[in-house]
C-alpha positions as CSV (number, residue, x, y, z in Angstrom):
1,X,-0.2,1.8,-28.9
2,X,0.4,4.2,-25.8
3,X,-2.8,3.8,-24.7
4,X,-2.4,0.0,-24.5
5,X,0.8,0.0,-22.9
6,X,-0.6,2.5,-20.1
7,X,-3.7,0.2,-19.8
8,X,-1.2,-2.7,-19.2
9,X,0.6,-0.6,-16.4
10,X,-2.4,0.2,-14.7
11,X,-3.8,-3.4,-14.8
12,X,-0.6,-4.8,-13.6
13,X,-0.3,-2.3,-10.9
14,X,-3.9,-3.2,-9.6
15,X,-3.1,-6.8,-9.8
16,X,0.1,-6.4,-7.7
17,X,-1.9,-4.6,-5.0
18,X,-4.6,-7.2,-5.1
19,X,-2.1,-10.1,-4.7
20,X,-0.4,-8.2,-1.7
21,X,-4.0,-8.1,0.2
22,X,-3.3,-12.0,1.2
23,X,-0.3,-14.1,1.6
24,X,0.8,-15.4,-1.7
25,X,0.4,-19.1,-2.5
26,X,3.8,-20.6,-3.8
27,X,4.4,-24.2,-5.0
28,X,7.5,-24.6,-3.0
29,X,7.9,-28.3,-3.9
30,X,10.2,-27.7,-7.0
31,X,12.4,-25.2,-5.0
32,X,12.8,-27.7,-2.1
33,X,13.5,-30.5,-4.8
34,X,16.1,-28.5,-6.4
35,X,17.8,-27.7,-3.0
36,X,17.5,-31.4,-2.0
37,X,19.1,-32.6,-5.1
38,X,22.0,-30.2,-4.6
39,X,23.0,-32.0,-1.4
40,X,22.6,-35.3,-2.9
41,X,25.7,-37.3,-1.8
42,X,27.1,-34.7,0.6
43,X,27.7,-35.5,4.3
44,X,27.8,-33.2,7.0
45,X,25.9,-31.3,9.8
46,X,23.5,-29.7,7.4
47,X,22.7,-32.9,5.4
48,X,22.6,-35.7,8.0
49,X,22.9,-38.2,5.1
50,X,19.1,-38.0,4.4
51,X,17.6,-39.1,1.3
52,X,16.2,-36.3,-1.4
53,X,12.9,-37.0,-0.3
54,X,13.6,-36.8,3.6
55,X,15.2,-33.3,2.8
56,X,12.3,-32.2,0.4
57,X,9.8,-33.1,3.2
58,X,11.9,-31.1,5.7
59,X,12.1,-28.3,3.3
60,X,8.4,-28.4,2.5
61,X,7.7,-28.4,6.3
62,X,9.8,-25.3,7.0
63,X,8.1,-23.4,4.0
64,X,4.7,-24.4,5.5
65,X,5.8,-23.2,9.0
66,X,7.0,-19.8,7.4
67,X,3.6,-19.5,5.5
68,X,1.8,-19.9,8.8
69,X,3.9,-17.2,10.3
70,X,3.4,-15.1,7.4
71,X,-0.5,-15.3,7.9
72,X,-0.2,-14.3,11.4
73,X,1.8,-11.4,11.0
74,X,0.4,-10.2,7.4
75,X,-2.3,-7.8,8.6
76,X,0.4,-5.8,10.6
77,X,2.8,-5.6,7.5
78,X,3.0,-2.3,5.5
79,X,1.4,-2.7,1.9
80,X,4.4,-1.3,0.4
81,X,6.6,-3.7,2.1
82,X,4.4,-6.4,1.1
83,X,4.6,-5.7,-2.5
84,X,8.4,-5.1,-2.7
85,X,9.1,-8.4,-0.7
86,X,6.7,-10.5,-2.9
87,X,8.4,-8.9,-6.0
88,X,11.9,-9.6,-4.8
89,X,11.3,-13.1,-3.6
90,X,9.3,-14.2,-6.7
91,X,11.6,-13.0,-9.4
92,X,14.6,-14.8,-10.7
93,X,14.0,-18.0,-8.9
94,X,11.6,-20.3,-7.2
95,X,9.5,-18.3,-4.6
96,X,10.0,-18.9,-0.9
97,X,7.9,-18.2,2.3
98,X,11.1,-18.4,4.2
99,X,12.6,-15.6,2.0
100,X,9.4,-13.7,2.3
101,X,9.6,-13.9,5.9
102,X,13.2,-12.7,6.1
103,X,12.4,-9.9,3.6
104,X,9.5,-8.6,5.6
105,X,11.7,-8.8,8.9
106,X,14.4,-6.9,7.4
107,X,11.9,-4.3,6.2
108,X,10.2,-3.9,9.6
109,X,13.7,-3.5,11.2
110,X,14.9,-0.8,8.6
111,X,11.7,1.2,9.5
112,X,12.6,0.8,13.2
113,X,15.9,2.2,12.6
114,X,14.6,5.1,10.4
115,X,12.2,6.2,12.9
116,X,14.7,6.2,15.6
117,X,18.1,6.9,14.1
118,X,19.9,8.1,17.2
119,X,19.0,4.6,19.0
120,X,21.1,2.7,16.6
121,X,24.2,5.3,16.1
122,X,27.5,3.5,17.1
123,X,29.4,5.0,19.7
124,X,32.0,7.7,18.5
125,X,35.5,6.7,18.7
C-alpha cells in the first residue's frame, strides 16, 4: 500500500514537471462564458451593454493574447515558478492564461525584490 502511494507521488511529480515544460493548454471558453453571464443585464463602463456572446468573444481574445505573451516569456521563467503558478491558477476554478501571466509577473517581481532588498526598502520616518 505504501509503495503504491509513493509510486503515485513520484508519477504525479514527474507529470507536473512535464506539464511545466510548455505553456499549458486551457479551455477558456467555459470561464469566459461564466464571467459573461454574470454581467448579463448590467450596464456600465465594464459591460458596454454587450451581449453575452460579444463578452465571451472579447474574453477569449484576451485569453489568447495572454497565451501568446506566455509563449514568448516561457523560456525565461523559472521552472519552480511555472509549476507553482500552473498549480495555483488551475485549482479551484476555471484556468486562465491572464491569471497565469499575472502570477508569473508577481513571482518575477518578488525575485527582483529578494535579490536586492535594499533597493525596495521604504525610507525611514
